[in-house]
C-alpha positions in Angstrom: -20.2 -1.9 24.5 -19.5 -0.6 27.9 -17.8 2.4 29.5 -17.4 5.9 28.2 -18.2 6.5 24.5 -15.3 7.9 22.5 -14.2 8.7 18.9 -11.1 6.9 17.8 -8.8 8.4 15.1 -5.8 6.7 13.5 -3.2 8.7 11.6 -0.7 6.6 9.6 3.1 6.8 10.2 5.3 5.8 7.2 8.9 4.9 6.8 11.3 6.0 4.0 10.1 3.1 1.9 6.6 4.6 2.0 5.2 1.7 4.0 2.9 2.2 6.9 4.7 1.1 10.1 2.3 2.5 12.7 -0.6 4.7 13.6 -1.0 7.4 16.1 -4.2 6.7 18.0 -6.1 9.9 18.6 -8.9 10.0 21.0 -11.8 12.3 22.0 -14.7 11.5 24.3 -18.1 12.0 22.9 -19.1 14.2 25.9 -16.2 16.5 25.2 -17.6 17.6 21.9 -20.2 19.6 23.7 -17.5 21.5 25.6 -16.1 24.7 24.0 -12.6 24.0 25.4 -11.5 20.4 25.8 -8.6 20.4 28.3 -8.9 17.2 30.2 -6.1 15.4 28.3 -5.4 13.2 31.3 -8.9 11.7 31.2 -8.6 11.3 27.5 -5.3 9.4 27.7 -6.6 7.2 30.5 -9.8 6.4 28.6 -8.1 5.5 25.4 -6.0 2.9 27.2 -8.7 1.5 29.4 -11.2 1.3 26.6 -8.8 -0.1 24.1 -7.8 -2.8 26.5 -11.1 -3.7 28.1 -13.7 -3.0 25.5 -12.0 -4.1 22.3 -8.7 -5.8 22.9 -5.5 -4.3 21.8 -5.0 -6.4 18.7 -8.4 -5.2 17.4 -7.5 -1.6 17.6 -3.9 -1.8 16.4 -3.8 -4.8 14.0 -0.3 -5.6 13.0 1.0 -2.0 13.4 2.5 -0.2 16.3 0.3 2.3 18.2 1.6 5.7 19.2 -0.1 7.0 22.3 0.0 10.5 23.9 0.5 10.5 27.6 0.3 13.3 30.1 2.6 13.6 33.2 -0.1 12.0 35.4 -0.5 9.0 33.0 3.3 8.6 32.6 3.8 8.4 36.4 0.8 6.0 36.9 0.9 2.2 36.9 -1.7 2.2 34.2 0.8 2.9 31.5 2.6 -0.4 32.3 -0.6 -2.3 31.2 0.2 -1.4 27.6 1.8 -4.2 25.5 5.4 -2.9 25.3 6.2 -4.5 22.0 3.2 -2.9 20.3 3.1 0.7 21.6 5.2 3.9 21.5 4.6 6.1 24.5 4.6 9.8 23.4 5.3 12.4 26.1 3.1 15.4 25.4 5.0 18.7 24.9 3.3 20.0 28.0 5.2 17.7 30.3 8.0 19.4 32.2 11.1 17.2 31.7 12.3 17.4 35.4 14.3 14.8 37.3 11.2 12.8 38.3 10.0 12.5 34.7 13.5 11.6 33.5 13.7 8.8 36.2 10.3 7.5 35.2 11.4 7.4 31.5 14.6 5.5 32.5 12.4 3.0 34.4 10.0 2.4 31.4 12.9 2.1 29.0 14.5 -0.5 31.2 11.1 -2.4 31.1 11.3 -2.5 27.3 9.0 0.4 26.3 9.6 2.6 23.3 9.5 6.3 24.2 8.9 9.4 22.0 8.9 13.2 22.6 5.8 14.7 20.9 5.7 18.1 19.2 9.3 18.7 20.3 11.5 21.7 19.7 15.3 20.9 19.9 17.4 22.4 22.7 20.7 21.2 24.1 19.2 21.6 27.5 17.3 18.4 26.9 20.5 16.3 26.4 19.6 14.0 29.4 16.2 12.9 27.9 17.7 12.5 24.4 19.9 9.7 25.9 16.8 7.9 27.0 14.0 8.3 24.4 14.0 6.5 21.0 11.9 8.8 18.8 11.6 12.6 18.5 8.6 14.0 16.7 8.9 17.4 15.1 5.8 19.3 13.9 6.8 20.6 10.4 3.5 22.3 9.4 4.2 26.0 8.8 7.8 25.8 10.0 10.5 27.3 7.9 12.9 24.8 6.3 15.9 26.5 8.0 14.4 26.0 11.5 13.6 22.3 10.8 17.2 21.8 9.5 18.5 23.4 12.7 16.5 21.0 14.9 17.5 18.0 12.8 21.2 18.9 12.9 21.1 19.3 16.7 19.3 16.0 17.3 21.7 14.0 15.1 24.2 14.1 17.9 22.1 11.2 19.5 21.0 7.9 17.9 17.4 9.1 17.6 14.7 8.2 15.1 13.3 11.5 13.8 9.6 11.7 12.9 8.1 14.5 10.9 4.4 15.0 11.8 1.7 17.0 10.0 3.3 16.2 6.6 0.4 17.3 4.4 1.9 17.4 0.8 4.3 15.5 -1.4 6.5 18.6 -1.5 6.7 18.7 2.3 7.5 15.0 2.4 10.3 15.6 -0.1 11.9 18.4 2.0 11.6 16.3 5.2 13.2 13.2 3.5 16.0 15.4 2.2 16.6 16.8 5.6 17.1 13.3 7.0 13.8 12.3 8.8 13.2 8.6 9.2 9.4 8.5 9.7 6.6 10.6 8.4 3.1 11.2 9.8 0.2 12.5 7.7 -1.9 11.8 4.6 0.5 13.4 2.2 0.6 10.2 0.1 -3.1 10.4 -0.4 -3.1 14.0 -1.8 -3.5 14.5 -5.6 -0.2 15.9 -6.9 0.2 18.6 -9.5 0.4 16.7 -12.8 3.9 16.6 -14.4 2.6 14.9 -17.5 -0.4 15.3 -19.8 -0.9 11.7 -20.6 -0.7 8.4 -18.8 2.2 6.0 -19.3 1.6 2.7 -21.0 1.3 0.7 -17.8 -1.3 3.0 -16.3 -3.2 3.2 -19.7 -3.5 -0.6 -19.5 -4.8 -0.5 -16.0 -7.3 2.2 -16.9 -8.4 0.2 -19.9 -9.0 -2.7 -17.6 -11.0 -0.6 -15.2 -13.2 0.6 -18.0 -13.8 -3.0 -19.2 -14.7 -4.2 -15.7 -17.0 -1.3 -15.0 -18.7 -1.7 -18.4 -19.0 -5.5 -17.8 -17.2 -6.3 -21.0 -16.9 -9.9 -22.3 -14.6 -12.0 -20.1 -12.3 -12.9 -23.1 -11.7 -9.1 -23.6 -10.8 -8.6 -19.9 -8.5 -11.6 -20.0 -6.7 -10.2 -23.0 -6.0 -6.9 -21.2 -4.7 -8.9 -18.2 -2.2 -10.6 -20.4 -0.6 -7.2 -21.1 0.1 -6.8 -17.4 1.3 -10.1 -15.7 2.0 -8.2 -12.4 -1.6 -7.3 -12.2 -2.8 -10.9 -12.7 -0.4 -12.0 -9.9 -1.6 -9.3 -7.5 -5.3 -10.1 -8.3 -4.8 -13.8 -7.6 -2.9 -13.0 -4.3 -5.7 -10.7 -3.2 -8.6 -13.1 -4.0 -6.8 -16.0 -2.3 -6.1 -13.9 0.8 -7.7 -14.9 4.1 -9.8 -11.8 3.9 -12.0 -13.4 1.3 -12.6 -16.6 3.2 -13.0 -18.8 0.2 -12.7 -22.6 0.6 -11.2 -23.1 -2.9 -7.9 -21.7 -4.2 -8.4 -19.4 -7.2 -5.9 -20.2 -10.0 -7.0 -18.2 -13.0 -9.0 -15.0 -13.8 -11.8 -17.1 -15.4 -12.0 -19.2 -12.2 -12.1 -16.0 -10.1 -15.0 -14.7 -12.1 -16.9 -18.0 -11.8 -16.4 -18.2 -8.0 -16.7 -14.5 -7.1 -19.1 -13.0 -9.6 -18.6 -9.7 -11.4 -19.5 -7.4 -8.4 -16.9 -9.0 -6.2 -14.4 -9.2 -9.0 -14.7 -5.4 -9.6 -13.6 -4.6 -6.1 -10.6 -7.0 -6.2 -9.4 -5.8 -9.6 -9.5 -2.2 -8.3 -7.5 -3.1 -5.2 -5.0 -5.0 -7.4 -4.5 -1.8 -9.4 -3.3 -0.1 -6.2 -1.1 -3.1 -5.4 0.5 -2.8 -8.8 1.3 0.9 -8.5 4.8 2.3 -8.5 4.5 3.6 -4.9 5.1 0.5 -2.8 3.3 -2.2 -4.7 1.5 -4.6 -2.4 2.7 -2.5 0.6 1.4 0.7 -0.9 -0.2 3.0 1.7 -2.7 4.0 -0.9 -3.8 0.3 -1.1 -4.3 0.1 2.6 -6.2 3.4 3.0 -8.3 2.9 -0.1 -9.2 -0.7 1.1 -10.0 0.6 4.6 -12.3 3.4 3.2 -14.1 0.8 1.0 -14.6 -1.7 3.8 -15.7 1.0 6.4 -18.3 2.3 3.9 -19.5 -1.2 3.2 -19.8 -2.2 6.9 -21.7 1.1 7.7 -24.2 0.5 4.9 -24.7 -3.1 6.1 -25.3 -1.8 9.7 -27.8 0.8 8.8 -29.3 0.4 5.3 -32.7 -1.1 4.5 -33.9 -2.9 1.4 -31.3 -4.0 -1.1 -28.5 -3.9 1.5 -25.8 -5.9 -0.3 -26.2 -4.1 -3.6 -25.8 -0.7 -1.9 -22.9 -2.1 0.2 -21.1 -3.2 -3.0 -21.4 0.3 -4.4 -20.3 1.8 -1.1 -17.2 -0.3 -1.2 -16.4 0.8 -4.8 -16.9 4.5 -3.8 -14.4 4.0 -1.0 -11.7 2.3 -3.0 -12.2 4.5 -6.1 -11.8 7.7 -4.0 -8.0 7.6 -4.3 -7.7 6.6 -8.0 -6.9 10.2 -9.0 -3.9 10.0 -6.8 -3.0 6.6 -8.2 -3.2 7.7 -11.8 -2.1 11.3 -11.3 -5.1 12.4 -13.3 -8.1 14.5 -12.2 -11.0 12.6 -10.7 -13.5 14.2 -13.2 -11.4 12.9 -16.1 -11.2 9.4 -14.7 -14.9 9.3 -13.8 -15.9 10.2 -17.4 -13.9 7.2 -18.6 -15.5 4.7 -16.2 -19.0 3.4 -16.4 -20.1 4.2 -12.9 -23.6 4.3 -11.5 -24.9 7.7 -10.5 -24.6 7.5 -6.7 -20.9 6.3 -6.9 -20.2 9.1 -9.5 -21.8 11.7 -7.3 -19.9 10.5 -4.2 -16.5 10.7 -6.1 -17.0 14.0 -7.9 -19.0 16.1 -5.4 -19.2 14.0 -2.1 -23.0 14.3 -2.5 -25.8 11.7 -1.9 -25.8 9.0 0.8 -22.5 7.5 -0.4 -20.9 10.9 -0.6 -21.9 11.6 2.9 -20.4 8.3 4.1 -17.2 9.1 2.1 -16.9 12.5 3.9 -17.4 10.7 7.2 -14.5 8.4 6.4 -12.3 11.2 5.3 -13.0 13.3 8.4 -12.3 10.3 10.6 -8.9 9.9 8.9 -8.2 13.6 9.7 -9.4 13.1 13.3 -11.8 16.0 12.8 -14.2 14.6 15.4 -16.8 17.5 15.4 -17.2 17.0 11.7 -17.3 13.2 12.1 -20.1 13.8 14.6 -22.1 16.0 12.2 -21.8 13.4 9.3 -22.8 10.6 11.7 -26.0 12.4 12.5 -26.7 13.1 8.8 -26.1 9.4 8.0 -28.1 8.1 10.9 -25.1 6.3 12.4 -24.5 5.9 16.1 -21.1 6.1 17.7 -21.3 2.4 18.7 -22.0 1.5 15.1 -19.1 3.6 13.9 -16.6 2.1 16.4 -17.8 -1.4 15.7 -17.4 -0.7 11.9 -13.9 0.7 12.5 -12.8 -2.4 14.4 -14.2 -4.8 11.8 -12.4 -2.7 9.1 -9.1 -2.8 11.0 -9.3 -6.6 11.5 -10.2 -7.1 7.8 -7.5 -4.8 6.5 -4.9 -6.5 8.8 -5.8 -10.0 7.4 -5.8 -8.7 3.8 -2.3 -7.0 4.2 -0.9 -10.0 6.0 -1.7 -12.1 2.9 0.2 -9.7 0.5 
């Protein structure tokens, strides 16, 4: 890997149907972590574009989703921005850019070329009417902002045919308010936050899924597992879709659960049944953002173990994958993680990772979570504790994105 070393963060952007439609790509150079104040945003913006295009290839970084990029005034005015694939990117003008006549003219030019433009961290004012006629998306930071102020901005912006994006949406409650106010897109990990329980017991469908998980983890008799599957035809359908996806790379088509077990083996079947649970959930089914993020966590952990572990690599890698995909089951079932873990027959290192984020798998899980949050100083600390280099992390991220892209394309 050539060029400047950097951390790459991706934050999901969802639509009203709760489907991931894009990622904001967040960048920080490795060297900048040593600096107390990182202000060279122009260099950061330039590097993310140059590195994404030259080192990795755009498709590898973005997959099938649109990428939202921050640009400074210098980057906006430079020819380099025109190297970006216009059908795959959204150019975000940082809030520090003065929207003068030169910038407005440049935006008109880029829009005429077919680029999608957004205003980042914007605060509505009628003084910006000229730019509102040009840009496509306006992003409003809703964290810590009063509902009345958000409503005022939304009402003002509705005078133009703009797509409104709420960023830093960190809870289901915050999402509900933004959806009610009329936002079109939502950025943040609010969908992966455990919600306050409204019920004391699981509904019948979720009880069936939990029973299935218990049987799989306890390595119950196949006939017993098949019987549980019959109670949930949708789950069987999703499992067969998953195992037949190109992400598996099998040469034979799997037609039944028994066939899946014979071809895959129990360890592989565990992971695909768990992923099928997410795909069968109420929140989006096969397009559930929980499925995508859980799958990416699992794959990232697996690839990092394979890159750095010694000894029984595949056995540890399988457990790492399970720790990653199980890390969101409390959100899926709306039950506390401790309650779910007591019901499942999990090995100690997976249990410790899920309950306390301790042990080698817990450390890797923390690394994945901090990466999602783009908390790069914390990512750096966890990398050092796990003995993982930045090159290994970036390679693992790209492998994970490619794998996830193929998996989701098959669903």
